[in-house]
C-alpha positions in Angstrom: 7.8 17.9 69.2 11.1 19.3 68.0 11.2 16.6 65.3 7.7 17.7 64.1 8.8 21.3 64.1 12.0 20.5 62.2 10.0 18.5 59.6 7.6 21.4 59.1 10.4 23.9 58.6 12.2 21.6 56.2 8.9 21.3 54.3 8.6 25.1 54.1 12.1 25.4 52.8 11.5 22.7 50.1 8.2 24.4 49.1 10.0 27.7 48.7 12.7 26.1 46.5 10.1 24.6 44.2 8.2 27.8 44.0 11.3 29.7 42.9 12.1 27.2 40.1 12.0 28.8 36.7 9.2 27.4 34.5 10.2 25.6 31.3 10.3 27.8 28.3 7.7 27.0 25.6 9.0 25.1 22.6 9.3 27.2 19.4 8.0 25.6 16.3 10.7 24.1 14.1 10.4 25.8 10.7 13.1 23.7 8.9 11.1 20.5 9.7 8.0 22.1 8.2 10.0 23.0 5.1 11.3 19.5 4.9 7.9 18.0 5.3 6.5 20.2 2.4 9.5 19.2 0.2 8.8 15.6 1.0 5.2 16.1 0.1 6.1 17.7 -3.2 8.5 14.8 -4.0 5.7 12.3 -3.3 3.3 14.3 -5.6 5.9 14.4 -8.3 6.6 10.7 -8.0 2.9 9.9 -8.1 2.5 12.0 -11.3 5.4 10.3 -12.9 3.9 6.9 -12.0 0.6 7.9 -13.6 2.3 9.0 -16.7 4.3 5.8 -17.0 1.1 3.8 -16.5 -0.7 5.8 -19.2 2.2 5.3 -21.6 2.3 1.6 -21.0 -1.5 1.4 -21.5 -1.2 3.3 -24.8 1.6 1.1 -25.9 -0.4 -2.0 -25.1 -3.4 -0.6 -27.0 -1.2 0.1 -30.0 0.2 -3.4 -29.9 -3.3 -4.8 -29.8 -4.3 -2.7 -32.8 -1.2 -3.7 -34.8 -1.9 -7.4 -34.0 -5.5 -7.0 -35.1 -4.4 -5.3 -38.3 -1.9 -8.1 -39.0 -4.6 -10.7 -38.4 -6.9 -8.9 -40.9 -4.1 -8.8 -43.5 -3.4 -12.5 -43.0 -7.1 -13.3 -43.6 -7.2 -11.2 -46.7 -4.1 -13.0 -48.0 -5.6 -16.4 -47.3 -8.8 -15.4 -49.2 -6.8 -14.2 -52.1 -4.8 -17.4 -52.1 -8.0 -19.5 -52.1 -9.4 -17.4 -55.0 -6.2 -18.0 -57.0 -6.4 -21.8 -56.3 -10.0 -21.9 -57.5 -9.1 -20.1 -60.7 -6.2 -22.5 -61.4 
């Protein structure tokens, strides 16, 4: 019986200790991390824009090259026709 009474008293003391424990303080939001995240987001957006501009410039350059090649081909055909006309006249 004394052991049972000692266990109950020990249980009451331990319950009292846990009841008096201070609760954990709530976490405050980290504002620097939010600022860093928004800066990172801005960097991504800028990089994406630069990539699009580079792609567009490459596409335009390719288009110009094709047009120049096409013009050169037309000029070569005209020269060939002119050479054939000169041969026929001679």
